[in-house]
C-alpha positions as a Markdown table, in Angstrom:
| # | Residue | x | y | z |
|---|---|---|---|---|
| 1 | Met | 166.0 | -115.8 | -133.1 |
| 2 | Leu | 165.1 | -112.5 | -131.8 |
| 3 | Val | 165.6 | -111.2 | -135.4 |
| 4 | Leu | 163.4 | -113.5 | -136.9 |
| 5 | Phe | 160.5 | -112.9 | -134.4 |
| 6 | Val | 160.9 | -109.4 | -135.4 |
| 7 | Gln | 160.9 | -109.6 | -139.0 |
| 8 | Ser | 157.7 | -111.8 | -138.5 |
| 9 | Phe | 156.1 | -109.4 | -136.7 |
| 10 | Phe | 156.8 | -106.7 | -139.2 |
| 11 | Phe | 155.8 | -109.1 | -141.7 |
| 12 | Asn | 152.6 | -110.2 | -140.3 |
| 13 | Gln | 152.0 | -106.2 | -139.9 |
| 14 | Ala | 152.2 | -105.2 | -143.3 |
| 15 | Ile | 149.9 | -107.8 | -144.6 |
| 16 | Tyr | 147.2 | -106.8 | -142.3 |
| 17 | Ala | 147.1 | -103.7 | -143.7 |
| 18 | Gln | 146.7 | -104.4 | -147.5 |
| 19 | Lys | 142.9 | -102.9 | -148.8 |
| 20 | Glu | 142.3 | -101.1 | -145.8 |
| 21 | Ala | 141.8 | -98.0 | -147.6 |
| 22 | Asn | 140.0 | -99.0 | -150.9 |
| 23 | Ile | 136.9 | -97.9 | -150.5 |
| 24 | Trp | 136.4 | -94.0 | -150.5 |
| 25 | Tyr | 133.1 | -92.0 | -149.9 |
| 26 | Phe | 132.8 | -88.7 | -150.7 |
| 27 | Gly | 130.2 | -85.9 | -152.2 |
| 28 | Gln | 126.5 | -86.4 | -152.2 |
| 29 | His | 126.2 | -90.2 | -151.1 |
| 30 | Ala | 129.0 | -91.5 | -153.7 |
| 31 | Gly | 131.8 | -93.3 | -153.4 |
| 32 | Leu | 134.6 | -95.5 | -155.0 |
| 33 | Asp | 135.3 | -99.6 | -154.1 |
| 34 | Phe | 139.1 | -99.9 | -155.5 |
| 35 | Asn | 138.8 | -103.4 | -154.3 |
| 36 | Ser | 138.5 | -105.4 | -158.3 |
| 37 | Gly | 141.8 | -103.3 | -159.7 |
| 38 | Ile | 139.5 | -100.7 | -161.3 |
| 39 | Pro | 137.2 | -98.3 | -159.8 |
| 40 | Val | 133.9 | -99.3 | -159.3 |
| 41 | Pro | 131.3 | -96.4 | -158.6 |
| 42 | Leu | 129.2 | -96.6 | -154.9 |
| 43 | Leu | 126.0 | -94.8 | -154.7 |
| 44 | Asp | 124.8 | -96.4 | -151.2 |
| 45 | Gly | 127.2 | -93.2 | -149.2 |
| 46 | Gln | 125.9 | -91.7 | -146.0 |
| 47 | Ile | 127.9 | -88.3 | -146.5 |
| 48 | Asn | 126.3 | -85.6 | -148.2 |
| 49 | Thr | 128.2 | -82.7 | -148.3 |
| 50 | Asn | 128.5 | -79.4 | -150.5 |
| 51 | Glu | 131.2 | -79.6 | -153.3 |
| 52 | Ile | 132.8 | -76.3 | -154.9 |
| 53 | Ser | 134.2 | -77.3 | -158.5 |
């Protein structure tokens, strides 16, 4: 019984953790949204940094 409880606890944690890092922000108000499976550009970011290329 204890093994079943421990397995269900870790299984629920794994489901909860899905897609928590699917939106990235960087650069000059830019970002990417990976929730649909393909990257979708975002222009609503609040980060404005100088990036060296």
